[in-house]
C-alpha atoms as an extended CHARMM CRD file, in Angstrom:
* protein
*
        87  EXT
         1         1  MET       CA            -85.3580000000       18.0220000000     -107.1430000000  PROA      1               0.0000000000
         2         2  ALA       CA            -81.3140000000       17.4680000000     -106.6120000000  PROA      2               0.0000000000
         3         3  LYS       CA            -78.6030000000       16.6430000000     -109.1150000000  PROA      3               0.0000000000
         4         4  PHE       CA            -76.9210000000       13.7720000000     -107.5660000000  PROA      4               0.0000000000
         5         5  VAL       CA            -73.8170000000       13.4090000000     -108.7220000000  PROA      5               0.0000000000
         6         6  ILE       CA            -70.8190000000       10.4280000000     -108.6550000000  PROA      6               0.0000000000
         7         7  SER       CA            -67.5810000000        9.4480000000     -110.0610000000  PROA      7               0.0000000000
         8         8  THR       CA            -65.9920000000        6.6960000000     -109.9200000000  PROA      8               0.0000000000
         9         9  PHE       CA            -62.8830000000        5.0200000000     -110.6620000000  PROA      9               0.0000000000
        10        10  ILE       CA            -61.2450000000        1.3790000000     -110.1650000000  PROA      10              0.0000000000
        11        11  GLU       CA            -57.6800000000        0.2730000000     -110.8060000000  PROA      11              0.0000000000
        12        12  LYS       CA            -58.4700000000       -3.1400000000     -112.2070000000  PROA      12              0.0000000000
        13        13  GLY       CA            -62.3590000000       -4.1690000000     -112.5450000000  PROA      13              0.0000000000
        14        14  ASP       CA            -65.5950000000       -3.1120000000     -112.6670000000  PROA      14              0.0000000000
        15        15  ILE       CA            -67.9930000000       -0.8040000000     -110.4100000000  PROA      15              0.0000000000
        16        16  GLU       CA            -71.8970000000       -1.2760000000     -110.3690000000  PROA      16              0.0000000000
        17        17  ILE       CA            -73.8040000000        1.6480000000     -109.0270000000  PROA      17              0.0000000000
        18        18  LYS       CA            -77.7100000000        1.9560000000     -107.5120000000  PROA      18              0.0000000000
        19        19  LEU       CA            -80.1050000000        3.4840000000     -106.2740000000  PROA      19              0.0000000000
        20        20  ASN       CA            -82.7920000000        2.1520000000     -104.7680000000  PROA      20              0.0000000000
        21        21  ASP       CA            -81.9990000000       -1.1830000000     -105.9470000000  PROA      21              0.0000000000
        22        22  LYS       CA            -82.1040000000        0.3100000000     -109.6980000000  PROA      22              0.0000000000
        23        23  VAL       CA            -78.3970000000        0.5370000000     -111.8400000000  PROA      23              0.0000000000
        24        24  ILE       CA            -77.2000000000        3.3180000000     -112.6310000000  PROA      24              0.0000000000
        25        25  PRO       CA            -74.7920000000        3.3050000000     -115.8370000000  PROA      25              0.0000000000
        26        26  LEU       CA            -71.7570000000        4.9150000000     -115.8640000000  PROA      26              0.0000000000
        27        27  ASP       CA            -70.3390000000        7.1980000000     -118.5770000000  PROA      27              0.0000000000
        28        28  ASN       CA            -66.7470000000        7.0520000000     -118.5860000000  PROA      28              0.0000000000
        29        29  GLY       CA            -66.7600000000        6.9940000000     -114.1210000000  PROA      29              0.0000000000
        30        30  LYS       CA            -69.2730000000        9.5280000000     -114.2430000000  PROA      30              0.0000000000
        31        31  ILE       CA            -72.7820000000        9.2730000000     -113.3010000000  PROA      31              0.0000000000
        32        32  GLU       CA            -75.5290000000       12.5370000000     -113.0050000000  PROA      32              0.0000000000
        33        33  GLU       CA            -79.1700000000       11.7220000000     -111.7180000000  PROA      33              0.0000000000
        34        34  LYS       CA            -81.5530000000       14.2450000000     -110.9690000000  PROA      34              0.0000000000
        35        35  ILE       CA            -83.3110000000       13.0720000000     -107.7500000000  PROA      35              0.0000000000
        36        36  GLU       CA            -86.5370000000       13.9380000000     -106.3430000000  PROA      36              0.0000000000
        37        37  ASP       CA            -86.8740000000       16.0610000000     -102.6810000000  PROA      37              0.0000000000
        38        38  ASN       CA            -88.0300000000       14.6560000000      -99.4350000000  PROA      38              0.0000000000
        39        39  GLN       CA            -86.5350000000       11.0680000000     -100.7570000000  PROA      39              0.0000000000
        40        40  TYR       CA            -85.8830000000        8.4460000000      -99.1200000000  PROA      40              0.0000000000
        41        41  TYR       CA            -83.0160000000        6.7680000000     -101.1520000000  PROA      41              0.0000000000
        42        42  VAL       CA            -80.6510000000        4.0540000000     -100.2640000000  PROA      42              0.0000000000
        43        43  PHE       CA            -77.0140000000        4.0590000000     -102.7210000000  PROA      43              0.0000000000
        44        44  SER       CA            -74.8570000000        0.8700000000     -103.1220000000  PROA      44              0.0000000000
        45        45  TRP       CA            -72.0520000000       -0.5530000000     -105.2400000000  PROA      45              0.0000000000
        46        46  LEU       CA            -70.8610000000       -3.7970000000     -105.6590000000  PROA      46              0.0000000000
        47        47  VAL       CA            -66.9600000000       -3.5160000000     -106.5720000000  PROA      47              0.0000000000
        48        48  LYS       CA            -64.9150000000       -6.7480000000     -108.8540000000  PROA      48              0.0000000000
        49        49  GLY       CA            -62.1070000000       -6.8540000000     -109.7510000000  PROA      49              0.0000000000
        50        50  GLU       CA            -58.0490000000       -7.5210000000     -109.0140000000  PROA      50              0.0000000000
        51        51  VAL       CA            -56.7460000000       -8.6840000000     -105.2660000000  PROA      51              0.0000000000
        52        52  GLY       CA            -54.9190000000       -5.4590000000     -104.7930000000  PROA      52              0.0000000000
        53        53  SER       CA            -56.3360000000       -3.0860000000     -106.6670000000  PROA      53              0.0000000000
        54        54  SER       CA            -57.7610000000        0.2980000000     -105.7180000000  PROA      54              0.0000000000
        55        55  PHE       CA            -61.2870000000        1.4740000000     -106.2020000000  PROA      55              0.0000000000
        56        56  ARG       CA            -62.5820000000        5.2270000000     -105.9580000000  PROA      56              0.0000000000
        57        57  ILE       CA            -66.2410000000        6.1370000000     -105.4690000000  PROA      57              0.0000000000
        58        58  SER       CA            -67.0170000000       10.1950000000     -104.9940000000  PROA      58              0.0000000000
        59        59  ILE       CA            -70.2730000000       11.7590000000     -104.8390000000  PROA      59              0.0000000000
        60        60  SER       CA            -69.9700000000       15.3250000000     -104.7770000000  PROA      60              0.0000000000
        61        61  SER       CA            -73.5240000000       16.5060000000     -105.2460000000  PROA      61              0.0000000000
        62        62  PRO       CA            -76.0770000000       17.0230000000     -103.1590000000  PROA      62              0.0000000000
        63        63  ARG       CA            -74.3450000000       18.0700000000     -100.0130000000  PROA      63              0.0000000000
        64        64  TYR       CA            -75.6530000000       16.0590000000      -97.7230000000  PROA      64              0.0000000000
        65        65  ALA       CA            -74.8660000000       12.7980000000      -99.9880000000  PROA      65              0.0000000000
        66        66  GLU       CA            -71.4490000000       14.0760000000     -100.1830000000  PROA      66              0.0000000000
        67        67  PHE       CA            -69.2140000000       10.7290000000      -99.4310000000  PROA      67              0.0000000000
        68        68  GLN       CA            -65.6900000000        9.5600000000     -100.5780000000  PROA      68              0.0000000000
        69        69  LEU       CA            -64.6690000000        6.1350000000     -100.3590000000  PROA      69              0.0000000000
        70        70  HSD       CA            -60.9760000000        4.8640000000     -101.0520000000  PROA      70              0.0000000000
        71        71  LYS       CA            -59.7730000000        0.8720000000     -101.1930000000  PROA      71              0.0000000000
        72        72  ILE       CA            -57.8200000000       -2.0150000000     -102.1600000000  PROA      72              0.0000000000
        73        73  ILE       CA            -59.4860000000       -4.4470000000     -102.9550000000  PROA      73              0.0000000000
        74        74  GLY       CA            -59.2220000000       -7.6660000000     -100.5170000000  PROA      74              0.0000000000
        75        75  LYS       CA            -59.0340000000      -11.2220000000     -100.4840000000  PROA      75              0.0000000000
        76        76  SER       CA            -62.1850000000      -11.9900000000     -101.9410000000  PROA      76              0.0000000000
        77        77  GLY       CA            -62.0540000000       -9.4920000000     -104.8290000000  PROA      77              0.0000000000
        78        78  GLU       CA            -64.8980000000       -7.9970000000     -104.3450000000  PROA      78              0.0000000000
        79        79  ASP       CA            -66.4280000000       -5.1590000000     -102.0880000000  PROA      79              0.0000000000
        80        80  VAL       CA            -70.5570000000       -4.6810000000     -101.2490000000  PROA      80              0.0000000000
        81        81  ASN       CA            -72.4510000000       -1.7700000000      -99.3830000000  PROA      81              0.0000000000
        82        82  SER       CA            -74.9160000000        0.1500000000      -99.0110000000  PROA      82              0.0000000000
        83        83  PHE       CA            -75.9560000000        3.4670000000      -97.1970000000  PROA      83              0.0000000000
        84        84  GLN       CA            -78.8690000000        5.9020000000      -96.7420000000  PROA      84              0.0000000000
        85        85  PHE       CA            -80.1860000000        9.4760000000      -96.8490000000  PROA      85              0.0000000000
        86        86  ASN       CA            -82.6410000000       11.7200000000      -97.7410000000  PROA      86              0.0000000000
        87        87  THR       CA            -83.3080000000       14.8800000000      -99.4520000000  PROA      87              0.0000000000
């Protein structure tokens, strides 16, 4: 079993994080969840915020799922995306 560690920041707005379509609640912009070995995961996010404000999503563990994203919210006022990884 591995530890899944995420940290987030948003200037003006909200971030929703999902793992395999299950919403994971943020605790002061941080998440620590245990994930099973030998599994397939889909990590996704929905960001809604003020146009021109910035947000950041970072996965620091496990190593094979490390991820860094820092963006400015565009004209639509939201950002939605995902990526997949195996444990």
